Structures are given as structure tokens and as C-alpha cells.
C-alpha positions in Angstrom: 101.7 86.5 131.2 100.7 83.3 129.6 102.8 81.4 127.0 101.6 81.4 123.5 100.0 78.2 122.3 101.8 76.7 119.3 100.7 74.7 116.3 100.4 71.2 117.8 98.4 72.1 120.9 96.1 74.2 118.8 95.7 71.4 116.3 94.9 69.0 119.2 92.2 71.3 120.5 90.7 71.6 117.0 90.7 67.7 116.6 89.0 67.4 120.0 86.3 69.9 119.1 85.8 68.1 115.8 85.4 64.7 117.6 83.4 65.9 120.6 81.2 68.6 119.0 81.3 68.7 115.2 81.1 65.0 114.4 78.1 64.2 116.7 76.2 67.3 115.5 76.9 66.5 111.9 75.9 62.9 112.2 72.7 63.7 114.2 71.5 66.3 111.7 72.6 64.2 108.8 70.4 61.4 110.0 67.5 63.7 110.6 67.7 65.4 107.2 69.3 62.7 105.1 72.0 65.2 103.9 75.4 64.2 105.2 77.4 66.5 102.9 76.1 70.0 103.3 73.5 70.0 106.0 72.7 73.7 106.7 71.3 73.3 110.3 74.5 71.6 111.6 76.7 74.1 109.7 74.8 76.9 111.4 75.0 75.3 114.9 78.7 74.7 114.5 79.3 78.3 113.4 77.4 79.5 116.5 79.5 77.1 118.6 82.7 78.7 117.3 81.4 82.2 117.9 79.3 82.0 121.1 81.1 79.4 123.2 84.5 81.3 123.3 82.7 84.6 123.8 80.7 83.4 126.8 83.2 80.8 128.2 86.3 83.0 128.8 87.9 82.2 125.4 87.5 78.5 125.6 85.9 75.8 123.4 85.6 72.3 124.7 88.7 71.2 122.9 90.7 74.3 124.1 89.6 73.7 127.7 90.8 70.1 127.6 94.1 71.2 126.1 94.5 74.0 128.6 94.6 76.9 126.0 92.3 79.8 125.3 91.6 82.8 123.1 92.1 86.2 124.4 92.4 89.8 123.1 96.0 90.6 122.2 96.0 94.2 123.5 93.9 94.0 126.7 94.4 90.3 127.5 90.6 90.1 128.0 88.4 87.3 126.9 87.0 87.7 123.4 83.5 89.1 122.9 81.0 88.3 120.2 82.4 91.0 117.9 85.9 89.7 118.3 84.7 86.1 117.5 82.8 87.3 114.5 85.9 88.9 113.1 88.0 85.8 114.0 85.6 83.3 112.4 83.4 85.0 109.8 85.7 87.7 108.4 88.8 85.5 108.6 86.8 82.7 107.0 85.9 85.0 104.1 89.6 85.9 103.7 90.5 82.2 103.6 87.8 81.6 101.0 88.7 84.6 98.9 92.3 83.6 98.7 91.4 80.0 97.8 93.0 78.7 101.0 96.3 80.4 100.5 95.8 82.6 103.6 94.9 79.5 105.6 98.2 77.8 104.6 100.0 81.1 105.6 98.2 81.0 108.9 99.4 77.4 109.6 103.0 78.5 108.8 102.6 81.6 111.0 101.5 79.5 114.0 104.3 77.1 113.4 107.1 79.5 112.9 106.3 83.0 114.3 107.5 83.7 117.7 104.1 85.1 118.9 102.3 82.1 117.2 99.6 84.4 115.8 97.7 83.5 112.6 96.0 85.6 110.0 92.6 85.2 111.9 94.4 86.4 115.1 95.6 89.6 113.4 92.2 90.2 111.9 90.5 89.9 115.2 93.3 91.2 117.5 93.5 87.9 119.4 96.0 85.4 120.5 95.8 81.8 121.8 97.7 81.2 125.0 98.3 78.3 127.5 96.6 78.6 130.9 
């Protein structure tokens, strides 16, 4: 069984995804549309990236792959599907918004201090992030 991925490695994967995927897409569509603050096409593409890439790439994003971590279902240890990733990203995102970010802060603390390193979005979707 794989070891749970902790706070720092997950943060590193997120930063890599931001630098390698999010920043170039945001800059490109910002230039094309002239809107760098809330450009809807790049927001949509980045949402699709967060849902589809892990669902079709065995739980990896580019940042997670570089860091040697991946998302998997907690109970079956299978890679996440689209439904799982929708729960993990969209439903959890709504929970984070509805709690004005408090649930997000709780998630950070959960990953930092819980033995199983699972965050709120992991419990919502039934997932975990593990090292390869």
C-alpha cells in the first residue's frame, strides 16, 4: 500500500500545476480577450484540466506526476473517475465557497496534521492522495 502524501508534497504539486498549466493558459487567454482578472474561457479550461486529467491519467495531474503523487479512491484504491473528480473539485469547491474559505483552512490543517492526510475534498469524493 502506498504512503499518504502530506502537505508539502501536495503543495509542491499544486505550485507546479499553477506554473506549468494555469499560468500559461491564463496569460494566453488574458492576451486574447484582454481580461486578465476573470477570463471565463481559461477558468473553464482549468476546471476541465482539474477534472479530466486525473480521471483519464490514473489520478495524476502534471504537477502530481512530477512530484510522484496521485489521487485514488480511498475504498477501492482505483484511479478516480469523472464523477469522483466532479465531487472532489466542484462539490468541494462549493463547500469551500459556502463556508467563506473556512472549510479550506480546515482542509489544510487536516492534510498537515491528520494521520491519513485526507482533506475535506477527499472525504467528499472518497479519495486520498498517495506517493507512488
